[in-house]
Z-matrix of the N, CA and C atoms (Angstrom, degrees):
N
C 1 1.464
C 2 1.532 1 109.87
N 3 1.323 2 115.69 1 135.01
C 4 1.457 3 121.00 2 176.78
C 5 1.525 4 108.73 3 -117.54
N 6 1.319 5 116.10 4 133.88
C 7 1.465 6 121.53 5 177.24
C 8 1.519 7 108.28 6 -124.14
N 9 1.332 8 116.04 7 140.83
C 10 1.459 9 121.57 8 179.61
C 11 1.520 10 109.11 9 -130.58
N 12 1.315 11 115.79 10 143.76
C 13 1.464 12 120.10 11 179.13
C 14 1.523 13 109.86 12 -148.79
N 15 1.333 14 116.20 13 140.61
C 16 1.460 15 121.34 14 174.86
C 17 1.527 16 107.71 15 -103.52
N 18 1.331 17 115.39 16 131.80
C 19 1.464 18 122.13 17 -171.96
C 20 1.523 19 109.79 18 -131.52
N 21 1.341 20 115.96 19 143.36
C 22 1.468 21 121.18 20 174.85
C 23 1.523 22 108.34 21 -97.88
N 24 1.324 23 116.63 22 131.94
C 25 1.467 24 122.26 23 -175.49
C 26 1.530 25 111.06 24 -71.60
N 27 1.345 26 115.94 25 129.60
C 28 1.457 27 120.97 26 -177.24
C 29 1.517 28 114.97 27 -101.47
N 30 1.329 29 118.34 28 -16.76
C 31 1.472 30 120.44 29 -179.40
C 32 1.522 31 109.60 30 -69.07
N 33 1.325 32 117.48 31 126.68
C 34 1.465 33 120.84 32 -172.76
C 35 1.520 34 113.71 33 -63.32
N 36 1.332 35 117.20 34 -19.96
C 37 1.466 36 119.91 35 176.89
C 38 1.524 37 111.51 36 -110.25
N 39 1.332 38 116.84 37 15.90
C 40 1.458 39 120.66 38 178.21
C 41 1.525 40 111.66 39 74.28
N 42 1.324 41 115.25 40 -164.33
C 43 1.458 42 120.27 41 -178.12
C 44 1.524 43 110.36 42 -92.69
N 45 1.327 44 115.71 43 70.17
C 46 1.465 45 120.09 44 174.78
C 47 1.529 46 107.43 45 -87.70
N 48 1.297 47 118.30 46 -166.04
C 49 1.464 48 123.70 47 -168.02
C 50 1.531 49 115.98 48 -45.93
N 51 1.337 50 118.19 49 -57.63
C 52 1.465 51 118.67 50 -172.44
C 53 1.530 52 112.67 51 -67.98
N 54 1.346 53 119.49 52 -53.07
C 55 1.464 54 118.45 53 178.25
C 56 1.529 55 112.37 54 -63.52
N 57 1.325 56 117.53 55 -35.26
C 58 1.468 57 120.56 56 178.90
C 59 1.525 58 109.93 57 -64.02
N 60 1.329 59 116.46 58 -39.24
C 61 1.461 60 120.38 59 179.52
C 62 1.533 61 110.27 60 -66.47
N 63 1.326 62 117.24 61 -44.62
C 64 1.469 63 121.19 62 178.22
C 65 1.525 64 110.58 63 -59.46
N 66 1.332 65 115.62 64 -44.93
C 67 1.453 66 121.28 65 -178.71
C 68 1.529 67 111.64 66 -65.43
N 69 1.340 68 116.55 67 -48.95
C 70 1.468 69 120.98 68 -178.24
C 71 1.529 70 110.65 69 -63.10
N 72 1.330 71 116.67 70 -38.77
C 73 1.470 72 120.04 71 179.38
C 74 1.528 73 110.44 72 -65.53
N 75 1.319 74 117.09 73 -41.97
C 76 1.468 75 121.01 74 179.16
C 77 1.527 76 110.23 75 -64.68
N 78 1.331 77 116.71 76 -40.12
C 79 1.465 78 120.50 77 178.49
C 80 1.532 79 109.85 78 -63.53
N 81 1.337 80 115.72 79 -42.86
C 82 1.463 81 120.92 80 179.78
C 83 1.528 82 110.50 81 -64.82
N 84 1.332 83 116.29 82 -45.11
C 85 1.463 84 121.60 83 -177.95
C 86 1.528 85 112.82 84 -64.53
N 87 1.331 86 116.83 85 -22.61
C 88 1.466 87 120.52 86 -178.38
C 89 1.530 88 111.34 87 -66.03
N 90 1.327 89 116.34 88 -25.26
C 91 1.455 90 119.79 89 -178.78
C 92 1.522 91 113.80 90 77.41
N 93 1.321 92 117.20 91 1.76
C 94 1.461 93 121.62 92 179.99
C 95 1.524 94 110.55 93 -105.14
N 96 1.331 95 115.14 94 162.21
C 97 1.462 96 120.09 95 173.14
C 98 1.522 97 107.20 96 -79.63
N 99 1.333 98 116.56 97 112.45
C 100 1.462 99 121.75 98 -177.96
C 101 1.522 100 108.75 99 -122.95
N 102 1.343 101 116.11 100 133.61
C 103 1.460 102 119.89 101 175.32
C 104 1.522 103 109.19 102 -122.18
N 105 1.341 104 114.80 103 158.04
C 106 1.458 105 122.16 104 175.82
C 107 1.525 106 107.69 105 -134.04
N 108 1.327 107 115.41 106 136.52
C 109 1.460 108 120.90 107 178.41
C 110 1.513 109 108.79 108 -132.15
N 111 1.330 110 116.94 109 140.67
C 112 1.466 111 121.79 110 177.27
C 113 1.520 112 108.03 111 -93.13
N 114 1.335 113 116.44 112 129.02
C 115 1.462 114 122.62 113 -177.03
C 116 1.531 115 109.24 114 49.98
N 117 1.323 116 117.99 115 -123.40
C 118 1.471 117 119.31 116 -179.73
C 119 1.531 118 110.59 117 -106.03
N 120 1.324 119 116.42 118 23.20
C 121 1.464 120 121.54 119 -178.10
C 122 1.513 121 113.33 120 -74.31
N 123 1.319 122 114.92 121 178.47
C 124 1.464 123 122.63 122 -179.01
C 125 1.533 124 109.86 123 -71.74
N 126 1.331 125 117.21 124 131.78
C 127 1.471 126 119.92 125 178.43
C 128 1.531 127 111.73 126 -68.55
N 129 1.332 128 115.46 127 144.88
C 130 1.462 129 120.96 128 174.93
C 131 1.528 130 108.41 129 -122.16
N 132 1.315 131 116.00 130 162.12
C 133 1.455 132 122.42 131 177.50
C 134 1.527 133 109.04 132 -63.46
N 135 1.327 134 116.52 133 118.58
C 136 1.468 135 120.79 134 -177.19
C 137 1.522 136 112.21 135 -68.22
N 138 1.326 137 118.16 136 -19.13
C 139 1.466 138 121.46 137 179.90
C 140 1.532 139 112.01 138 -84.03
N 141 1.326 140 117.19 139 -3.87
C 142 1.465 141 121.48 140 179.46
C 143 1.520 142 109.73 141 -96.57
N 144 1.337 143 117.18 142 107.88
C 145 1.463 144 120.09 143 -178.49
C 146 1.524 145 111.02 144 -59.98
N 147 1.324 146 117.64 145 -38.61
C 148 1.470 147 120.04 146 179.19
C 149 1.524 148 111.04 147 -66.68
N 150 1.323 149 116.14 148 -39.54
C 151 1.463 150 120.20 149 177.78
C 152 1.520 151 111.48 150 -62.82
N 153 1.331 152 115.77 151 -42.93
C 154 1.473 153 121.09 152 -179.97
C 155 1.533 154 110.58 153 -65.32
N 156 1.330 155 117.23 154 -46.27
C 157 1.470 156 120.73 155 -179.85
C 158 1.530 157 110.58 156 -63.83
N 159 1.341 158 116.60 157 -37.28
C 160 1.467 159 121.46 158 -178.40
C 161 1.526 160 112.59 159 -62.38
N 162 1.332 161 117.41 160 -21.16
C 163 1.466 162 120.23 161 178.73
C 164 1.533 163 111.66 162 -72.15
N 165 1.327 164 117.63 163 -14.74
C 166 1.473 165 122.93 164 179.82
C 167 1.526 166 111.04 165 51.62
N 168 1.317 167 115.32 166 54.64
C 169 1.468 168 121.70 167 -177.70
C 170 1.524 169 109.00 168 -81.54
N 171 1.332 170 115.53 169 126.29
C 172 1.463 171 122.09 170 -177.79
C 173 1.525 172 110.86 171 -107.71
N 174 1.335 173 115.61 172 167.25
C 175 1.467 174 121.64 173 175.84
C 176 1.529 175 109.32 174 -55.28
N 177 1.331 176 116.13 175 133.06
C 178 1.462 177 121.02 176 176.63
C 179 1.515 178 113.98 177 87.58
N 180 1.341 179 117.84 178 -10.93
C 181 1.462 180 120.11 179 176.62
C 182 1.523 181 109.85 180 -67.07
N 183 1.320 182 114.56 181 154.20
C 184 1.462 183 120.09 182 174.99
C 185 1.521 184 108.92 183 -103.70
N 186 1.326 185 115.63 184 135.39
C 187 1.455 186 121.24 185 176.65
C 188 1.522 187 108.86 186 -126.81
N 189 1.316 188 115.23 187 154.37
C 190 1.461 189 120.95 188 176.85
C 191 1.516 190 108.62 189 -112.93
N 192 1.332 191 115.08 190 124.20
C 193 1.455 192 121.95 191 177.84
C 194 1.521 193 108.89 192 -102.92
N 195 1.312 194 116.70 193 139.84
C 196 1.453 195 121.57 194 174.38
C 197 1.518 196 108.07 195 -133.34
N 198 1.326 197 116.11 196 131.85
C 199 1.462 198 121.51 197 177.37
C 200 1.517 199 108.39 198 -128.12
N 201 1.317 200 115.28 199 140.73
C 202 1.465 201 120.16 200 179.16
C 203 1.511 202 109.75 201 -123.00
N 204 1.347 203 114.81 202 131.86
C 205 1.455 204 120.03 203 176.14
C 206 1.511 205 111.96 204 129.38
N 207 1.310 206 115.05 205 178.36
C 208 1.461 207 122.68 206 -179.90
C 209 1.528 208 109.56 207 -64.64
N 210 1.320 209 117.27 208 128.47
C 211 1.463 210 120.95 209 179.34
C 212 1.518 211 113.91 210 82.79
N 213 1.336 212 117.00 211 18.46
C 214 1.471 213 120.80 212 -176.77
C 215 1.527 214 112.26 213 -58.36
N 216 1.332 215 117.99 214 -40.16
C 217 1.478 216 120.94 215 -179.66
C 218 1.523 217 110.97 216 -61.82
N 219 1.327 218 117.28 217 -42.45
C 220 1.460 219 121.42 218 179.45
C 221 1.523 220 111.92 219 -64.26
N 222 1.330 221 115.80 220 -39.94
C 223 1.469 222 120.63 221 177.21
C 224 1.521 223 109.55 222 -62.20
N 225 1.332 224 116.86 223 -44.09
C 226 1.466 225 119.86 224 179.65
C 227 1.522 226 111.37 225 -65.99
N 228 1.337 227 117.79 226 -32.95
C 229 1.475 228 120.70 227 175.12
C 230 1.525 229 109.77 228 -59.10
N 231 1.326 230 116.61 229 -48.00
C 232 1.469 231 121.99 230 -179.17
C 233 1.523 232 110.98 231 -63.23
N 234 1.332 233 116.71 232 -47.43
C 235 1.468 234 120.84 233 -177.47
C 236 1.532 235 111.10 234 -67.27
N 237 1.334 236 116.73 235 -36.73
C 238 1.466 237 120.81 236 177.91
C 239 1.523 238 110.06 237 -61.59
N 240 1.327 239 116.24 238 -43.11
C 241 1.471 240 120.08 239 179.55
C 242 1.527 241 110.41 240 -61.48
N 243 1.329 242 116.89 241 -41.05
C 244 1.469 243 120.58 242 177.92
C 245 1.526 244 111.26 243 -62.02
N 246 1.329 245 116.45 244 -41.60
C 247 1.468 246 120.18 245 -175.81
C 248 1.523 247 113.24 246 -75.06
N 249 1.331 248 117.21 247 -28.96
C 250 1.471 249 119.42 248 -177.13
C 251 1.527 250 112.33 249 -89.80
N 252 1.338 251 117.69 250 -9.25
C 253 1.462 252 122.39 251 178.16
C 254 1.523 253 109.46 252 -83.70
N 255 1.326 254 116.45 253 140.34
C 256 1.464 255 120.39 254 175.95
C 257 1.522 256 108.67 255 -86.95
N 258 1.329 257 116.36 256 92.82
C 259 1.460 258 120.88 257 -177.62
C 260 1.537 259 111.29 258 -69.74
N 261 1.319 260 116.48 259 -23.39
C 262 1.471 261 119.89 260 179.35
C 263 1.523 262 109.85 261 -70.56
N 264 1.321 263 117.06 262 -34.84
C 265 1.450 264 121.01 263 177.90
C 266 1.535 265 109.21 264 -67.77
N 267 1.326 266 116.84 265 -39.32
C 268 1.477 267 120.92 266 177.79
C 269 1.527 268 110.66 267 -60.31
N 270 1.330 269 116.24 268 -42.64
C 271 1.467 270 121.27 269 -178.25
C 272 1.531 271 111.51 270 -65.21
N 273 1.330 272 116.52 271 -34.35
C 274 1.456 273 120.59 272 -178.16
C 275 1.517 274 111.63 273 -74.54
N 276 1.362 275 115.32 274 -28.25
C 277 1.458 276 119.51 275 -175.56
C 278 1.439 277 109.84 276 -82.64
């Protein structure tokens, strides 16, 4: 099963080190093949923190997530929540 979702980034500083690490770790922990692409760009391995940071994803950008395997929708639910949360606001509070 393959699931795809387009998500708007909620972190006010985009996917820099801390949110990118949280996201990549969650993608890795899912055990599924997950990719992330910015706009219509080339998808990269979502479990690769360097790959995710290299996309230079900013606040308000749209990304497309794709997950393949059993439970793909649930994995995308978790990853979507991570991407739409403002982790920078959490750090400041």
